[in-house]
C-alpha positions in Angstrom: 109.6 0.8 67.0 106.1 2.0 66.1 106.1 4.7 63.5 105.4 8.1 65.0 102.7 10.1 63.3 103.9 13.3 61.8 102.4 16.6 62.8 100.2 18.1 60.0 102.0 20.6 57.8 100.9 24.1 58.0 99.8 25.7 54.8 101.7 28.8 53.9 98.6 30.9 53.6 99.5 33.5 56.2 99.4 37.0 54.9 102.7 38.9 54.7 102.8 41.2 57.7 104.9 43.7 55.8 102.0 44.2 53.4 100.1 45.7 56.2 103.0 48.0 57.1 103.0 49.3 53.5 99.2 49.9 53.3 98.2 53.5 53.6 96.2 53.0 56.7 95.6 56.1 58.7 94.7 54.2 61.9 97.9 52.9 63.5 95.8 51.1 66.2 94.1 49.1 63.6 97.4 48.0 62.0 98.8 46.9 65.4 95.6 45.0 66.1 95.8 43.1 62.8 99.4 42.1 63.5 98.5 40.9 67.0 95.6 38.8 65.7 97.8 37.3 62.9 100.6 36.4 65.3 98.1 34.8 67.7 96.7 32.7 64.9 100.2 31.5 64.0 101.0 30.5 67.5 97.7 28.8 68.0 98.2 26.8 64.8 101.6 25.7 65.9 100.4 24.8 69.3 97.6 22.6 67.9 100.1 20.9 65.5 102.5 20.2 68.4 99.6 18.8 70.5 98.5 16.5 67.7 102.1 15.2 67.3 102.5 14.5 71.0 99.1 12.8 71.1 100.1 10.7 68.2 103.3 9.5 69.9 101.4 8.6 73.1 98.8 6.7 71.1 101.4 4.9 69.0 103.5 3.7 72.0 101.4 2.5 74.9 102.9 0.1 77.5 103.3 -2.7 76.7 103.5 -2.7 72.9 105.7 -5.7 72.5 106.5 -9.0 74.2 107.8 -9.1 77.7 110.7 -11.4 78.8 110.3 -13.1 82.2 113.7 -14.4 83.5 113.4 -17.5 85.7 116.8 -18.1 87.3 116.3 -21.8 87.7 115.8 -24.8 85.3 112.4 -25.8 83.8 110.3 -28.1 86.0 111.1 -26.6 89.4 108.9 -24.6 91.7 110.0 -21.2 90.4 109.5 -22.3 86.8 106.0 -23.7 87.4 104.9 -20.5 89.2 106.6 -18.3 86.6 104.9 -20.0 83.6 101.5 -19.9 85.3 101.9 -16.2 86.0 103.3 -15.5 82.4 100.3 -17.2 80.8 97.8 -15.1 82.8 99.7 -11.8 82.3 99.9 -12.4 78.6 96.1 -12.6 78.5 95.7 -9.5 80.6 98.3 -7.3 78.9 97.6 -8.4 75.3 101.3 -9.1 74.8 103.2 -12.4 75.1 105.1 -12.8 78.4 107.8 -15.3 77.5 109.6 -17.3 80.2 113.4 -17.5 79.8 115.2 -20.0 82.1 118.7 -18.8 83.1 119.9 -21.2 85.9 123.2 -21.3 87.7 125.0 -20.1 90.8 122.0 -20.5 93.1 119.9 -18.3 90.9 122.3 -15.4 90.9 123.2 -15.7 87.2 119.7 -15.0 86.0 119.2 -12.3 88.7 122.4 -10.6 87.5 121.1 -10.7 83.9 118.1 -8.6 84.9 120.4 -5.8 86.2 121.8 -5.5 82.6 118.5 -5.0 81.0 116.9 -1.7 80.0 114.6 -0.3 82.7 111.6 -0.2 80.4 109.4 -2.9 81.8 110.1 -5.4 79.0 112.5 -7.6 81.0 111.3 -8.9 84.4 112.6 -11.5 86.9 110.8 -14.0 89.1 113.2 -14.3 92.0 113.1 -16.2 95.3 114.3 -16.2 98.9 117.5 -17.8 97.5 118.4 -15.0 95.2 117.4 -12.0 97.2 117.6 -12.9 100.9 120.3 -15.6 101.0 122.8 -15.0 98.3 123.8 -11.5 99.4 125.0 -12.8 102.7 126.4 -16.1 101.4 128.7 -15.1 98.5 131.9 -13.2 99.1 131.3 -11.3 95.8 128.0 -10.9 94.0 127.3 -8.9 90.8 124.3 -7.1 92.2 123.0 -5.2 95.2 119.5 -6.1 96.1 118.6 -2.7 97.5 120.0 -0.7 94.5 119.8 -2.9 91.4 116.1 -4.0 91.5 112.7 -2.4 91.5 110.5 -4.8 93.6 107.0 -5.2 92.0 105.4 -7.5 94.5 105.3 -11.0 96.1 103.6 -13.4 93.7 103.3 -16.4 96.0 104.6 -18.3 98.9 105.2 -22.0 99.0 105.6 -24.6 101.7 108.5 -27.0 101.4 108.6 -30.7 102.1 111.4 -33.1 103.2 111.4 -36.0 100.8 113.7 -39.1 101.0 114.6 -41.9 98.7 112.3 -44.9 99.1 115.2 -47.1 100.0 116.1 -45.1 103.2 115.4 -47.0 106.4 114.1 -43.9 108.2 110.3 -43.6 108.2 110.0 -40.3 110.0 112.1 -37.3 111.0 113.1 -38.7 114.4 114.4 -41.9 112.7 116.2 -39.8 110.1 118.0 -37.8 112.8 118.9 -41.0 114.7 120.3 -42.5 111.5 122.3 -39.4 110.7 123.8 -39.3 114.2 124.7 -42.9 114.1 126.7 -42.5 110.9 127.9 -38.9 110.5 128.4 -37.7 106.9 127.2 -41.0 105.5 123.9 -39.5 104.4 123.8 -36.8 101.9 121.2 -34.2 100.9 120.6 -32.8 97.5 119.8 -29.1 96.8 119.0 -26.8 94.0 122.4 -25.2 94.2 124.9 -23.7 96.6 123.3 -20.8 98.5 119.7 -21.5 97.5 116.9 -21.7 100.1 116.9 -25.5 99.5 120.5 -25.6 100.6 120.1 -23.3 103.5 117.1 -25.0 105.0 119.0 -28.3 104.9 121.8 -26.5 106.8 119.2 -25.2 109.3 118.0 -28.8 109.7 121.6 -29.9 110.5 122.0 -27.1 113.1 118.7 -27.7 114.8 119.2 -31.5 114.9 122.9 -31.6 115.6 123.6 -33.9 112.6 126.3 -34.1 110.0 125.0 -34.6 106.5 126.9 -34.1 103.2 125.7 -31.5 100.7 125.3 -32.4 97.0 124.3 -29.3 94.9 122.5 -29.4 91.6 121.4 -26.6 89.2 117.8 -26.9 90.4 115.7 -29.4 92.2 114.3 -30.7 88.9 117.8 -32.0 88.1 118.2 -33.4 91.6 115.0 -35.5 91.7 116.3 -38.3 89.4 119.3 -39.0 91.7 117.0 -38.9 94.7 114.7 -41.4 93.2 117.6 -43.7 92.2 119.1 -43.5 95.7 122.3 -41.7 94.8 121.2 -39.0 97.3 119.1 -39.7 100.3 117.1 -36.5 101.1 115.9 -33.2 99.7 114.0 -30.3 101.0 112.0 -29.3 98.0 109.0 -27.1 97.4 105.7 -28.9 97.4 105.1 -27.2 94.0 107.7 -29.5 92.3 107.8 -32.4 94.7 104.1 -33.3 94.9 103.9 -35.2 91.6 106.8 -37.5 92.6 105.2 -38.0 96.1 101.9 -38.9 94.6 103.5 -41.1 92.1 105.3 -43.1 94.9 108.7 -42.3 93.5 109.9 -40.6 96.8 108.6 -40.5 100.4 107.5 -37.4 102.2 108.6 -37.3 105.9 107.5 -33.7 106.9 106.5 -30.3 105.7 108.4 -27.2 106.7 105.5 -24.8 107.3 104.0 -24.0 110.7 101.0 -26.1 110.0 100.2 -29.1 107.9 99.5 -28.7 104.2 96.1 -29.5 102.9 97.8 -31.3 100.0 99.6 -33.7 102.4 97.3 -33.8 105.4 98.8 -37.0 106.8 102.4 -35.7 106.6 103.4 -33.9 109.9 105.4 -30.7 110.1 109.1 -30.7 111.0 108.2 -28.8 114.1 105.8 -31.4 115.4 108.4 -34.1 114.5 110.9 -33.1 117.1 112.4 -29.8 115.9 109.9 -27.1 117.3 111.8 -24.1 116.0 112.1 -25.3 112.4 109.7 -23.3 110.1 110.6 -22.5 106.5 108.6 -21.1 103.6 109.8 -19.8 100.2 108.7 -16.5 98.7 108.5 -15.8 95.0 108.9 -12.1 94.0 108.5 -10.2 90.8 111.2 -7.6 90.0 112.1 -5.1 87.3 115.4 -3.4 86.8 116.2 -0.4 89.0 115.1 3.0 87.4 112.1 1.4 85.8 109.5 4.2 85.7 107.2 4.1 88.7 104.0 4.1 86.5 105.2 0.9 84.8 106.1 -0.8 88.1 102.7 0.2 89.5 100.9 -1.1 86.4 102.8 -4.4 86.6 102.0 -4.7 90.4 98.3 -4.3 89.7 98.3 -6.7 86.8 100.3 -9.3 88.8 97.9 -9.0 91.8 94.9 -9.4 89.6 96.5 -12.4 87.9 97.3 -14.4 91.0 93.9 -13.7 92.6 92.1 -15.0 89.5 90.2 -18.2 89.9 92.3 -20.2 87.5 95.7 -19.1 88.9 94.6 -19.7 92.5 93.4 -23.2 91.5 96.7 -23.9 89.7 98.8 -22.6 92.6 96.7 -24.5 95.2 97.1 -27.7 93.3 100.9 -27.3 93.5 101.1 -26.2 97.2 101.6 -22.5 96.6 99.6 -19.7 98.1 99.0 -16.6 95.9 99.9 -13.3 97.5 99.8 -10.4 95.0 101.5 -8.1 97.5 102.8 -4.5 97.1 106.3 -3.3 96.3 106.8 -2.1 99.9 105.6 -5.4 101.4 108.1 -7.3 99.2 110.9 -5.0 100.2 110.1 -5.6 103.9 109.9 -9.4 103.5 113.2 -9.5 101.7 114.9 -7.8 104.7 113.2 -10.0 107.3 114.2 -13.2 105.5 117.7 -11.9 104.9 118.2 -11.3 108.7 116.9 -14.9 109.4 119.2 -16.6 106.9 122.2 -14.4 107.8 122.0 -15.9 111.3 122.0 -19.4 109.8 124.9 -18.7 107.6 127.0 -17.3 110.5 126.1 -20.1 112.9 126.8 -22.8 110.4 130.0 -21.0 109.1 128.7 -21.6 105.6 131.0 -20.1 102.9 130.8 -20.1 99.2 133.5 -18.6 97.0 
């Protein structure tokens, strides 16, 4: 903790008021006036000393005056990690303090999210959460250690990312229609990988099953970065991944892209159709990435972080980095993120109910 400057000591040079009482002054009004002036001088001096002390504290402890921890509730190498590290680097430069990424994967991102709720609400521990942790998990898990509405202070939406359906190169299906036909011909023979039970990667696969009327086996991992090797080797056959993390493997020819999940084609994969135009017109899925602080974090700190985050994601270098990975910068407000969380929660709750998806 920064050392607090001490208030200057007052010199004991004030005259003794009793001296004036003892003086043989004939004018009582003069004596009272002198006392009043002396008391006024004393209180003025004390006030100045107090003001100096308070000013010293304010100057000694600006926000931020130490490093900031950014929890990423998924493993390194995935979409959330890439976006988090890009944001952290820019915020470090803007704030003049290191913003350090701390990966805390597990339980569909809920372990890392829970950890934020235990942190002091002082702006020095933040969370980069997603659709998975804040719009899906609350409806999916029977018990969860946090309440989205009460335990978090939304700062703003950092980015949104399109997802892409990728398959192992050895799969016979060359497009979505062929994949659906193959899955229907041999129910539960195909399997799909995910970034964990209850994540948006898992749920969008379940939405695909519902919309296509297929039966495909779920194989969960602790993040898509850990799922990719098995997809490449053919141990799993398909994965709905963010373009942010899938693009290098697609470009490297290690996996094949069948469709993107957005409403329109991605500029990064212009020759890859959308799922909607491949036979499932109601299928549209994007992933949001939101920045959060613990509940009870002072409003001025939340507002400061929102402004810094918005400036960071709209900077030329971050926009270029996000665009190269298939993510679109947003830099939204706290209120907008709160509204988005609710809209997405309603959407995925319907999927969870219709698919009778349960996770203990």
